[in-house]
C-alpha positions as CSV (number, residue, x, y, z in Angstrom):
1,M,374.0,60.5,32.8
2,P,375.5,57.0,32.2
3,A,378.4,55.9,34.2
4,P,381.8,55.3,32.6
5,P,382.0,52.0,30.8
6,H,384.1,49.1,32.2
7,S,387.2,48.3,30.2
8,G,386.1,44.7,30.2
9,G,382.5,45.6,29.3
10,P,379.8,43.5,27.8
11,P,380.0,41.8,24.4
12,V,378.9,43.5,21.2
13,A,375.5,41.7,21.0
14,E,373.5,40.3,23.8
15,T,374.8,37.0,25.2
16,R,373.3,34.1,23.2
17,R,370.6,32.2,25.0
18,A,370.5,28.5,25.7
19,G,371.8,26.5,22.9
20,G,374.8,28.6,22.0
21,P,376.0,29.3,18.4
22,V,376.4,25.7,17.5
23,W,372.7,24.9,17.4
24,R,372.1,28.0,15.3
25,W,374.4,27.2,12.4
26,S,373.8,23.4,12.6
27,G,370.0,24.1,12.7
28,G,370.4,26.4,9.8
29,L,372.2,23.7,7.8
30,A,369.4,21.3,8.6
31,L,366.8,23.8,7.4
32,V,368.7,24.4,4.2
33,A,368.9,20.7,3.6
34,A,365.2,20.4,4.3
35,V,364.4,23.3,1.9
36,T,366.4,21.7,-0.9
37,G,365.0,18.3,-0.2
38,V,361.4,19.6,-0.3
39,G,362.2,21.5,-3.5
40,G,363.5,18.3,-5.0
41,W,360.4,16.4,-3.9
42,G,358.5,18.8,-6.2
43,F,359.4,16.2,-8.9
44,H,356.9,13.8,-7.4
45,R,354.5,14.7,-10.2
46,V,357.2,13.4,-12.6
47,F,358.3,10.4,-10.6
48,P,355.5,9.4,-8.2
49,G,357.2,6.3,-6.8
50,T,359.5,6.0,-3.8
51,E,362.5,5.8,-6.2
52,L,362.6,9.6,-6.1
53,L,363.7,9.5,-2.5
54,L,366.9,7.7,-3.5
55,A,367.8,10.6,-5.7
56,V,366.7,13.4,-3.4
57,V,367.6,12.5,0.2
58,P,371.4,11.9,-0.2
59,A,371.6,14.9,-2.5
60,A,370.0,17.2,0.1
61,T,371.8,16.0,3.2
62,V,375.4,15.1,2.2
63,P,376.4,18.7,1.1
64,A,375.1,20.0,4.5
65,L,377.4,17.6,6.3
66,V,380.3,18.6,4.1
67,A,379.7,22.3,4.8
68,A,379.6,21.5,8.6
69,L,382.9,19.7,8.5
70,C,384.6,22.2,6.2
71,R,383.2,25.4,7.6
72,R,386.7,26.5,8.8
73,R,388.5,25.1,5.7
74,P,389.0,26.7,2.3
75,L,386.0,26.7,0.0
76,W,387.8,24.8,-2.8
77,L,388.3,21.8,-0.4
78,A,384.6,21.6,0.3
79,L,383.7,21.8,-3.4
80,V,386.1,19.0,-4.3
81,L,384.7,16.8,-1.6
82,D,381.2,17.6,-2.7
83,L,382.1,16.6,-6.3
84,V,383.6,13.3,-5.2
85,L,380.6,12.5,-3.0
86,W,378.2,13.4,-5.8
87,F,379.8,10.8,-8.0
88,A,379.7,8.3,-5.2
89,G,376.0,9.1,-4.7
90,T,375.3,7.9,-8.3
91,V,376.5,4.4,-7.5
92,P,373.4,3.3,-5.6
93,L,371.2,5.2,-8.1
94,Y,372.6,3.2,-11.0
95,K,373.4,0.1,-8.8
96,G,377.0,0.3,-9.9
97,I,379.4,2.6,-11.8
98,A,377.8,4.0,-14.9
99,P,380.2,4.7,-17.8
100,G,377.5,6.8,-19.6
101,L,376.8,8.9,-16.5
102,F,377.7,12.3,-18.0
103,G,375.9,11.5,-21.3
104,D,372.8,10.7,-19.4
105,L,373.1,13.9,-17.4
106,A,373.4,15.9,-20.6
107,D,370.4,14.3,-22.3
108,S,368.1,13.8,-19.2
109,W,366.3,17.1,-19.5
110,R,365.4,16.5,-23.2
111,A,364.4,13.0,-22.4
112,L,362.1,14.1,-19.7
113,L,360.4,16.7,-22.0
114,T,359.6,13.9,-24.5
115,T,358.3,11.6,-21.8
116,L,354.7,11.2,-21.0
117,L,354.1,11.6,-17.3
118,P,354.5,9.8,-15.0
119,A,358.0,8.9,-16.1
120,Q,359.7,5.6,-15.4
121,P,362.1,6.1,-12.5
122,E,365.1,5.1,-14.5
123,P,368.6,6.3,-13.4
124,R,369.2,8.0,-16.7
125,L,366.2,10.3,-15.8
126,L,366.6,10.5,-12.1
127,I,370.2,11.7,-12.5
128,L,368.9,15.1,-13.4
129,V,367.0,15.4,-10.1
130,H,369.9,14.0,-8.2
131,T,372.3,16.6,-9.7
132,L,370.0,19.6,-9.4
133,V,369.3,18.9,-5.7
134,W,372.9,18.3,-5.0
135,A,374.1,21.5,-6.6
136,A,371.4,23.5,-4.9
137,A,372.3,21.9,-1.5
138,V,376.0,22.8,-2.0
139,V,375.3,26.4,-2.9
140,G,372.8,26.8,-0.1
141,A,374.9,25.1,2.6
142,E,378.1,27.0,1.7
143,T,376.2,30.3,1.5
144,L,374.9,29.7,5.0
145,T,378.2,28.8,6.6
146,R,380.4,31.4,4.9
147,T,378.1,34.5,4.8
148,R,375.8,36.3,7.2
149,T,372.8,36.2,4.9
150,R,369.4,35.3,6.3
151,V,367.4,33.5,3.6
152,A,369.7,33.6,0.6
153,A,370.7,30.0,1.3
154,A,367.1,28.9,0.6
155,V,367.0,30.4,-2.9
156,P,368.7,27.4,-4.6
157,G,366.1,25.1,-3.2
158,L,363.4,27.4,-4.5
159,V,365.0,27.3,-7.9
160,V,364.9,23.5,-7.8
161,C,361.2,23.6,-6.9
162,G,360.6,26.0,-9.9
163,V,362.3,23.6,-12.3
164,A,360.2,20.7,-10.8
165,L,357.0,22.7,-11.5
166,L,358.0,23.1,-15.1
167,F,358.8,19.5,-15.7
168,G,355.7,18.2,-13.8
169,V,353.1,20.7,-15.1
170,D,350.9,17.9,-16.7
171,G,351.6,15.3,-14.0
172,E,349.1,14.0,-11.5
173,G,348.9,15.3,-8.0
174,S,349.6,18.8,-6.6
175,N,352.6,20.8,-5.4
176,L,350.6,23.0,-3.0
177,P,351.8,20.9,0.0
178,V,355.4,21.4,-1.2
179,A,354.9,25.1,-1.4
180,A,353.4,25.2,2.1
181,A,356.3,23.2,3.5
182,L,358.8,25.6,1.9
183,V,357.0,28.6,3.5
184,V,357.3,27.1,6.9
185,L,361.0,26.1,6.5
186,I,362.1,29.5,5.0
187,A,360.3,31.3,7.9
188,A,362.1,29.1,10.4
189,L,365.4,29.8,8.6
190,A,364.8,33.6,8.7
191,L,364.0,33.6,12.4
192,L,367.0,31.4,13.2
193,R,369.5,33.5,11.1
194,D,368.1,36.7,12.6
195,D,369.6,35.8,16.0
196,R,366.1,35.6,17.5
197,P,365.7,33.9,20.8
198,A,364.3,30.3,20.9
199,L,360.9,31.7,22.0
200,W,360.6,33.5,18.6
201,L,361.1,30.2,16.9
202,L,358.5,28.6,19.0
203,A,356.0,31.4,18.2
204,G,357.0,32.1,14.6
205,I,357.0,28.6,13.1
206,P,353.4,27.8,14.2
207,A,352.3,31.2,12.8
208,A,354.0,30.4,9.4
209,A,352.5,26.9,9.5
210,A,349.0,28.3,10.0
211,L,349.5,30.8,7.1
212,A,350.7,27.9,4.9
213,A,347.7,25.8,5.9
214,V,345.3,28.6,4.9
215,A,347.1,28.9,1.5
216,L,347.0,25.1,1.1
217,V,343.2,25.1,1.6
218,A,342.5,28.3,-0.4
219,G,344.9,27.6,-3.3
220,P,342.7,25.2,-5.2
221,L,339.7,27.5,-4.8
222,L,341.4,30.4,-6.6
223,P,340.2,31.1,-10.2
224,I,342.9,30.4,-12.7
225,A,342.7,32.5,-15.9
226,A,344.8,30.3,-18.2
227,E,346.3,26.9,-18.4
228,P,349.9,26.7,-17.0
229,Y,352.7,26.7,-19.6
230,N,353.7,23.2,-20.6
231,P,357.3,23.0,-22.0
232,R,356.4,19.7,-23.6
233,D,354.2,21.5,-26.1
234,D,357.4,23.0,-27.6
235,A,359.6,19.9,-27.2
236,E,360.7,18.2,-30.4
237,L,359.4,14.7,-30.4
238,P,361.5,11.7,-31.6
239,P,361.2,10.8,-35.3
240,P,359.1,7.8,-36.4
241,V,361.1,4.6,-36.2
242,R,360.5,1.2,-37.6
243,V,359.5,-1.0,-34.6
244,D,360.0,-4.6,-35.9
245,S,361.9,-6.1,-38.8
246,V,358.6,-7.8,-39.7
247,S,355.4,-5.8,-39.7
248,P,352.4,-7.3,-37.9
249,L,350.4,-6.9,-41.1
250,D,353.0,-9.1,-42.9
251,R,352.4,-11.8,-40.3
252,V,348.7,-12.1,-40.9
253,S,348.8,-14.7,-43.6
254,A,351.5,-16.8,-41.9
255,W,349.5,-16.8,-38.6
256,L,346.4,-18.0,-40.4
257,Q,348.3,-21.0,-41.8
258,I,349.1,-22.2,-38.2
259,P,345.8,-21.1,-36.4
260,D,346.3,-23.1,-33.2
261,R,349.5,-21.4,-31.9
262,D,348.9,-19.8,-28.5
263,L,349.8,-16.1,-28.5
264,F,348.4,-14.6,-25.3
265,T,345.5,-14.6,-22.8
266,V,343.2,-11.8,-21.7
267,K,341.2,-11.6,-18.5
268,A,338.4,-9.1,-19.1
269,A,334.8,-8.5,-18.3
270,K,333.6,-8.5,-22.0
271,P,334.9,-9.6,-25.4
272,L,336.7,-6.9,-27.5
273,N,339.1,-6.7,-30.3
274,W,342.6,-6.7,-29.0
275,R,344.5,-4.1,-31.0
276,L,348.2,-4.7,-31.6
277,A,349.7,-2.3,-34.1
278,V,348.5,0.9,-35.9
279,L,349.8,1.5,-39.4
280,D,349.1,4.9,-41.0
281,R,351.8,5.3,-43.7
282,Y,351.6,3.6,-47.1
283,D,354.4,3.8,-49.7
284,G,352.8,1.6,-52.4
285,V,354.4,-1.6,-51.1
286,R,353.6,-1.9,-47.4
287,W,351.9,-0.2,-44.5
288,T,354.1,1.1,-41.8
289,S,353.7,3.1,-38.6
290,G,354.4,6.8,-38.3
291,A,354.1,6.6,-34.5
292,R,356.3,8.9,-32.4
293,F,356.7,6.7,-29.4
294,Q,357.4,8.4,-26.1
295,P,358.4,6.8,-22.8
296,T,355.8,6.7,-20.0
297,G,355.4,5.4,-16.6
298,G,351.9,4.0,-17.5
299,R,349.7,6.9,-18.5
300,V,348.4,7.1,-22.0
301,P,347.1,10.5,-23.3
302,A,343.4,10.6,-24.0
303,G,342.1,10.5,-27.5
304,D,339.8,13.0,-29.3
305,W,336.6,11.5,-28.0
306,T,335.5,13.1,-24.7
307,G,331.9,11.8,-24.6
308,K,330.3,8.7,-23.2
309,A,332.7,5.7,-22.9
310,Q,333.0,2.4,-21.1
311,T,336.0,1.6,-19.0
312,V,337.4,-2.0,-19.6
313,R,340.2,-3.5,-17.5
314,Q,342.3,-6.3,-18.9
315,T,345.0,-8.5,-17.6
316,I,347.1,-9.8,-20.5
317,T,349.7,-12.6,-20.3
318,F,352.1,-13.5,-23.1
319,S,352.4,-17.1,-24.2
320,G,354.1,-16.8,-27.6
321,L,353.3,-13.5,-29.2
322,P,356.5,-12.3,-31.1
323,G,357.7,-8.7,-31.4
324,T,357.5,-5.8,-29.0
325,W,354.0,-4.5,-29.8
326,L,351.7,-4.9,-26.8
327,P,348.0,-5.8,-27.4
328,G,345.2,-4.1,-25.6
329,A,341.6,-2.9,-26.2
330,E,341.2,0.5,-27.7
331,R,341.7,3.1,-26.3
332,P,344.3,2.5,-23.5
333,V,344.4,5.2,-20.9
334,E,346.7,3.4,-18.3
335,V,349.1,0.5,-18.4
336,D,350.7,-1.1,-15.4
337,G,353.5,-3.7,-15.1
338,V,355.6,-2.8,-18.2
339,R,359.1,-1.6,-17.5
340,G,360.4,0.6,-20.3
341,L,356.9,1.2,-21.7
342,A,356.5,3.6,-24.7
343,V,353.3,4.9,-26.2
344,D,352.3,6.8,-29.3
345,P,350.1,9.7,-28.1
346,G,348.4,9.9,-31.5
347,S,347.2,6.3,-31.8
348,G,347.6,5.0,-28.2
349,A,349.7,2.1,-29.6
350,L,351.8,0.4,-26.9
351,L,355.4,-0.7,-27.2
352,A,357.8,-2.6,-24.9
353,A,361.5,-1.8,-24.6
354,S,362.4,-5.4,-25.4
355,R,360.5,-8.5,-26.5
356,P,358.4,-9.8,-23.6
357,A,359.1,-13.3,-22.4
358,K,356.6,-16.1,-22.1
359,G,354.5,-15.6,-18.9
360,F,355.0,-11.8,-18.9
361,T,351.8,-10.2,-17.5
362,Y,350.6,-6.6,-17.5
363,E,347.4,-4.7,-17.0
364,V,345.6,-2.3,-19.3
365,T,342.8,0.0,-18.6
366,S,341.0,1.1,-21.8
367,R,338.3,3.6,-22.6
368,V,336.0,2.3,-25.3
369,A,334.0,5.1,-26.9
370,E,330.2,4.8,-27.1
371,P,329.0,7.7,-29.3
372,S,325.3,8.2,-29.9
373,K,323.6,7.9,-33.3
374,A,323.5,11.7,-33.4
375,D,327.2,11.9,-32.9
376,L,327.8,9.4,-35.7
377,L,325.4,11.1,-38.1
378,A,327.1,14.4,-37.6
379,A,330.6,13.1,-38.0
380,T,332.9,15.0,-40.4
381,P,336.4,13.7,-41.4
382,V,339.4,15.6,-40.3
383,D,341.6,17.4,-42.8
384,D,345.0,15.7,-42.6
385,P,346.9,15.3,-45.9
386,A,349.2,12.6,-44.4
387,L,346.2,10.4,-43.8
388,T,344.7,10.8,-47.3
389,A,348.0,10.5,-49.2
390,F,347.9,7.9,-52.1
391,P,351.2,6.8,-53.6
392,A,351.8,7.7,-57.2
393,G,350.9,4.9,-59.7
394,P,348.3,3.9,-62.2
395,Q,346.3,2.0,-59.6
396,E,345.0,5.2,-58.0
397,E,342.5,5.7,-60.8
398,L,341.2,2.1,-60.3
399,F,340.7,2.6,-56.6
400,R,339.0,5.9,-57.1
401,K,336.6,4.5,-59.7
402,L,335.6,1.5,-57.7
403,A,335.2,3.7,-54.5
404,Q,333.0,6.1,-56.3
405,Q,330.8,3.3,-57.7
406,A,330.5,1.7,-54.3
407,T,329.5,4.9,-52.6
408,K,327.3,6.3,-55.4
409,G,324.5,8.4,-53.9
410,A,326.2,8.7,-50.5
411,D,326.7,12.4,-49.9
412,V,327.8,12.2,-46.2
413,P,331.3,10.9,-45.2
414,I,330.2,8.3,-42.7
415,K,327.6,7.0,-45.2
416,Q,330.4,6.6,-47.8
417,A,332.4,4.7,-45.3
418,Y,329.6,2.3,-44.5
419,R,328.8,1.8,-48.2
420,L,332.4,1.0,-48.9
421,Q,332.5,-1.5,-46.1
422,S,329.4,-3.2,-47.4
423,Y,330.8,-3.2,-51.0
424,L,334.0,-5.1,-50.0
425,R,332.2,-7.6,-47.7
426,T,329.9,-8.6,-50.6
427,S,332.1,-8.4,-53.7
428,A,335.0,-10.6,-52.5
429,T,335.6,-13.8,-50.5
430,Y,337.6,-14.4,-47.4
431,D,340.2,-17.1,-48.1
432,V,343.1,-17.9,-45.7
433,T,344.9,-19.6,-48.6
434,A,345.0,-16.4,-50.7
435,P,348.5,-15.1,-51.6
436,P,349.8,-12.6,-49.0
437,G,351.0,-9.1,-49.6
438,H,349.4,-5.6,-49.8
439,S,351.4,-3.8,-52.5
440,L,349.5,-1.8,-55.0
441,K,350.1,-4.4,-57.7
442,G,348.9,-7.2,-55.3
443,L,345.8,-5.3,-54.3
444,E,345.0,-4.5,-58.0
445,F,345.2,-8.3,-58.6
446,F,342.9,-8.9,-55.7
447,L,340.3,-6.4,-57.0
448,E,340.3,-7.3,-60.6
449,T,341.2,-11.0,-60.7
450,T,341.1,-13.2,-57.6
451,H,338.5,-11.5,-55.5
452,R,339.9,-13.6,-52.7
453,G,342.0,-12.5,-49.7
454,T,342.5,-12.3,-46.0
455,S,341.8,-9.3,-43.7
456,E,345.3,-8.1,-44.9
457,Q,343.9,-7.3,-48.4
458,F,340.4,-6.3,-47.3
459,A,341.6,-3.7,-44.7
460,S,344.3,-2.4,-47.0
461,T,342.0,-2.0,-49.9
462,F,339.3,-0.3,-47.8
463,A,341.8,2.2,-46.4
464,L,343.2,3.1,-49.8
465,M,339.7,3.4,-51.4
466,A,338.7,5.7,-48.5
467,R,341.7,7.9,-49.2
468,T,340.6,8.5,-52.8
469,L,337.3,9.8,-51.3
470,G,339.1,12.2,-49.0
471,L,338.5,10.1,-45.9
472,P,341.6,10.0,-43.6
473,S,342.3,6.3,-42.9
474,R,344.7,3.8,-41.4
475,V,345.1,0.0,-41.0
476,V,345.0,-1.7,-37.6
477,V,346.3,-5.2,-36.9
478,G,344.9,-7.0,-33.9
479,F,343.0,-10.1,-32.8
480,R,339.4,-11.2,-32.3
481,P,338.4,-11.8,-28.7
482,G,339.5,-15.4,-28.7
483,Q,338.1,-18.5,-27.0
484,A,336.3,-17.7,-23.8
485,S,336.8,-19.8,-20.7
486,D,335.7,-18.5,-17.2
487,G,336.3,-14.9,-18.1
488,I,339.6,-15.5,-19.7
489,Y,340.0,-15.2,-23.5
490,H,342.6,-17.5,-25.1
491,V,343.9,-15.8,-28.2
492,K,345.6,-18.0,-30.8
493,S,347.3,-17.1,-34.1
494,G,344.1,-18.0,-36.0
495,H,342.3,-15.1,-34.3
496,V,344.4,-12.5,-36.1
497,M,342.6,-9.9,-38.1
498,A,343.1,-6.5,-39.7
499,W,340.6,-3.7,-40.0
500,A,340.5,-0.1,-41.1
501,E,339.7,3.1,-39.2
502,I,338.7,6.5,-40.3
503,K,339.3,9.7,-38.3
504,F,336.4,12.1,-37.7
505,D,336.5,15.5,-36.1
506,K,335.9,15.3,-32.3
507,L,334.8,11.7,-32.7
508,G,338.3,10.3,-33.2
509,W,339.0,7.1,-35.0
510,R,336.1,4.8,-35.8
511,P,336.6,1.1,-36.9
512,F,335.3,-0.5,-40.0
513,Y,335.3,-4.2,-40.8
514,P,335.4,-4.8,-44.6
515,T,336.4,-8.5,-44.3
516,P,333.6,-11.0,-44.7
517,G,333.3,-14.0,-42.4
518,R,334.6,-17.4,-43.4
519,G,331.2,-18.7,-44.4
520,G,329.8,-15.5,-45.7
521,A,329.2,-11.9,-44.7
522,K,327.3,-12.9,-41.6
523,D,329.9,-15.3,-40.2
524,D,331.4,-12.9,-37.7
525,H,332.3,-12.8,-34.0
526,D,330.4,-10.6,-31.5
527,V,332.5,-7.4,-31.9
528,V,332.2,-7.3,-35.7
529,S,328.5,-8.3,-35.7
530,S,327.7,-5.5,-33.3
531,A,329.5,-3.0,-35.5
532,L,327.7,-4.2,-38.6
533,K,324.4,-4.0,-36.8
534,E,325.2,-0.4,-35.8
535,S,326.0,0.5,-39.4
536,E,322.8,-1.1,-40.8
537,E,320.7,0.9,-38.3
538,L,322.5,4.1,-39.3
539,E,321.8,3.2,-42.9
540,G,318.1,3.3,-42.0
541,E,318.6,6.7,-40.4
542,F,320.2,8.0,-43.6
543,T,317.3,6.8,-45.8
544,Q,314.8,8.5,-43.5
545,G,316.5,11.9,-44.3
546,T,317.7,12.6,-40.8
547,V,321.3,13.2,-41.8
548,N,323.1,16.2,-40.4
549,K,325.4,17.2,-43.3
550,P,328.8,18.4,-42.4
551,K,329.5,22.1,-42.4
552,A,331.8,23.3,-45.1
553,D,333.7,25.6,-42.7
554,Q,334.6,22.9,-40.1
555,K,338.3,22.6,-39.9
556,P,340.4,20.6,-37.5
557,T,343.1,22.1,-35.4
558,A,346.6,21.9,-36.7
559,G,348.7,18.9,-35.8
560,G,345.8,16.4,-35.7
561,G,343.9,18.1,-32.9
562,R,346.8,18.9,-30.7
563,K,346.3,22.0,-28.7
564,P,348.7,24.9,-29.5
565,S,351.1,26.0,-26.9
566,A,349.3,28.0,-24.2
567,G,352.4,30.1,-23.3
568,P,355.8,31.4,-24.5
569,P,358.6,29.0,-25.4
570,L,360.9,27.5,-22.8
571,W,363.8,29.8,-23.6
572,V,361.6,32.8,-22.6
573,I,359.8,31.3,-19.6
574,V,363.0,30.1,-17.8
575,P,364.9,33.4,-17.9
576,A,361.6,35.2,-16.9
577,V,361.2,32.9,-13.8
578,G,364.8,33.5,-12.9
579,A,364.4,37.3,-13.3
580,G,361.3,37.2,-11.2
581,I,363.1,35.4,-8.4
582,L,366.0,37.9,-8.5
583,V,363.6,40.9,-8.5
584,V,361.8,39.5,-5.4
585,Y,365.0,38.7,-3.7
586,A,366.5,42.2,-4.5
587,G,363.3,43.8,-3.1
588,A,363.5,41.8,0.1
589,A,367.2,42.6,0.4
590,M,366.5,46.4,0.1
591,A,363.5,46.4,2.4
592,L,364.6,44.1,5.3
593,P,367.4,46.4,6.7
594,W,365.0,49.3,6.7
595,W,362.3,47.3,8.4
596,R,364.8,45.9,11.0
597,R,366.1,49.4,11.8
598,R,362.5,50.8,12.1
599,A,361.5,47.9,14.4
600,R,364.5,48.5,16.7
601,R,363.8,52.3,16.9
602,N,360.1,51.9,17.7
603,V,360.4,49.0,20.2
604,T,358.5,49.5,23.5
605,G,360.6,50.6,26.5
606,A,363.5,53.1,26.6
607,E,366.0,50.4,27.7
608,R,365.2,48.2,24.7
609,R,365.4,51.2,22.4
610,V,369.0,51.9,23.6
611,L,370.0,48.3,23.2
612,G,368.4,48.3,19.7
613,A,370.5,51.4,18.8
614,W,373.7,49.6,19.9
615,S,372.8,46.4,18.0
616,Q,371.9,48.5,14.9
617,T,375.3,50.3,15.1
618,C,377.2,47.0,15.4
619,D,375.3,45.8,12.2
620,D,376.3,49.0,10.4
621,L,379.9,48.5,11.4
622,G,379.9,44.9,10.1
623,L,380.5,43.4,13.6
624,K,377.4,41.3,13.9
625,G,379.1,38.0,14.1
626,E,381.9,39.0,16.5
627,Q,380.4,38.2,19.8
628,A,383.5,38.4,22.0
629,L,384.2,42.1,21.5
630,T,383.4,44.5,24.3
631,A,382.1,48.0,23.8
632,E,385.5,49.3,24.6
633,D,387.0,47.1,21.9
634,V,384.5,48.4,19.4
635,V,385.3,52.0,20.1
636,A,389.1,51.5,20.1
637,R,389.2,49.9,16.6
638,H,387.4,52.8,14.8
639,P,388.7,56.2,13.6
640,A,387.9,59.5,15.1
641,D,385.0,60.5,12.8
642,I,383.2,57.3,13.9
643,S,384.3,57.0,17.5
644,T,383.2,60.6,18.2
645,H,379.6,59.3,18.1
646,L,380.4,55.7,19.0
647,R,381.9,56.6,22.4
648,P,378.8,58.3,23.9
649,L,376.6,55.5,22.4
650,A,378.7,52.9,24.1
651,D,378.5,54.8,27.4
652,I,374.7,54.9,27.2
653,S,374.5,51.2,26.3
654,N,376.7,50.2,29.2
655,F,374.7,52.3,31.6
656,V,371.5,50.6,30.4
657,R,373.0,47.2,30.9
658,Y,374.3,47.7,34.4
659,A,372.6,50.8,36.0
660,P,369.8,49.9,38.5
661,D,367.8,53.1,37.7
662,A,365.3,53.4,34.9
663,V,366.4,55.0,31.7
664,A,364.7,58.1,30.5
665,H,363.4,58.4,26.9
666,D,365.8,61.3,26.4
667,A,368.7,58.8,26.7
668,A,367.1,56.5,24.1
669,D,366.6,59.4,21.7
670,A,370.3,60.4,22.2
671,A,371.4,56.9,21.6
672,W,369.6,56.8,18.3
673,R,371.0,60.2,17.3
674,H,374.5,58.8,17.8
675,S,373.6,55.6,16.0
676,D,372.3,57.6,13.0
677,A,375.5,59.7,13.0
678,V,377.7,56.5,13.0
679,R,375.6,55.1,10.1
680,Q,376.2,58.3,8.1
681,A,379.9,58.3,8.8
682,V,380.2,54.6,7.8
683,R,378.2,55.2,4.5
684,A,380.5,58.2,3.7
685,R,383.6,55.9,4.1
686,T,382.2,52.9,2.2
687,P,382.0,52.8,-1.6
688,L,378.6,52.4,-3.2
689,K,379.6,49.1,-4.8
690,T,380.6,47.6,-1.4
691,R,377.3,48.9,0.2
692,L,375.2,47.3,-2.5
693,R,377.0,44.0,-2.2
694,K,376.5,43.8,1.5
695,R,372.8,44.8,1.1
696,L,372.2,42.1,-1.5
697,L,373.9,39.5,0.8
698,L,371.6,40.7,3.6
699,R,374.5,41.5,5.9
């Protein structure tokens, strides 16, 4: 039988190994800061630049330092200090004190959901990441220093990572490395908080790292049943706004009067039309843009055409172009060098936040569609009432009558468009001295009286005639390639031109050039001549009877081809994610104590089983953190119904620690019977609500 215990017996738990308690709680704080920082780095798909580090690193580390300094102070003091330091942390982010800080914070989430990724690393957007990471770090650090939980302090960092996944769902890159790093860090935190020896850390962390590496490699190979939910599909886009006080279409006539004014240069491998503005709304007086511009860090969403295309890179330098529209070859897919860039996803039109100065340079990568003859012959127009709307007025009948006469015998939409293009090029004359304007009255005068105009009148008339035939149309203002010199095209004001475009299902917008050349219909530059040659060849295809007529049941998707949302709305997905995290945590909280008790009971060796019974009893009594108590102290502080079983368990435990003889398995079984009895007595004295709270906090 065990010998009587010494009055000054051993401490409650085994003496801590090298490193002492300081390295455990300080290491735990470091791991919580790392978990939160890695969770914040999940926003790298939203902000791919290094500016993200300026928002994440201070937010993850400073609260951990505050928790270390205030661990023996009241909680309110730590929270006040965290709030003050959070505000101080915004100063380097904004490069000064920002009066609109709280307004930016309130609007940042909405602004990010209406931003095309990657987002510009602006302080008004980064403040959301900074605040989320800071709040998560505060909750995690204070939870770790003020409770005995194991991994609950890592939950706020996981929540930040979940938010980053939602905001970055359509960004470039992958968050699999982030998830792998979180697995390793949380495993290290669990081992550290479980009072495991240092050898456990040395063995457990590599094992967790190996598991994370396997998941990192196998993750991309797993089949995915559906596209991830994108909250931007349900975000309300900003309304259309008027970009400039003077429309680019209104400038056409004035630019033609002073043709030698330098506007910009383009360095490119081939000549193209440089598109400036897209105008798709007409009110009877003027064409305007219905674009819904969204901020972007440089990416431009792809258009409807997914077939063969040529990639053309351009370097554009401003030398006198007014306004905030940015020229580029259609269709842009990426823009670099523009701070405050905004883009209309529907048209691909580019816009700067402010008027660029002379010498401003940026790069554009465009995808120029190259459909085959079969694709063009099978083209059918999309059904979009907004793009076929004709303003009320007596002129509509005139436009319809002339359009029907010009396209007589053309029973296929694209053939109608080519016939209409040919009609305008041969029935009127290009004249830079023609009166400007594109109102219905002015265009009526152009058609019936003068038969003279610039590309402003030709493009506007073509677009309106096309609308009377049910062809969705718009007007584009841009420039001819310009004067070439060593691969650089010098674009002057006299190179301005307007053309029309018609939207076809799957094919996207196709350009048409109804404006004749200065000296006749054949006096055109390379781009227009190539388009005209293509249309003439297709006319031959039509006459040979090889036309694939459009099917009557073909209908475009709603919203101009935009995919419907692939998942539930944001207000459903966010609570669902939160509920899932809580369910997983609750399951772990319920299972871990049972698993720990089972492991201690079934450990190899009678001595280790006895010590496991004593450690389990100390946990049941809520004495895990009180290392200085001896076994005698533990027995003395508990009532008779508990000490009745606690006394013999303490005797067996002391005997195992100090007796030179081996311990029989009967002693280990007796120790666990007393431990079970103590546990039952504690449960009987503890209310259910208190037991649940301790279990959920992993105490």
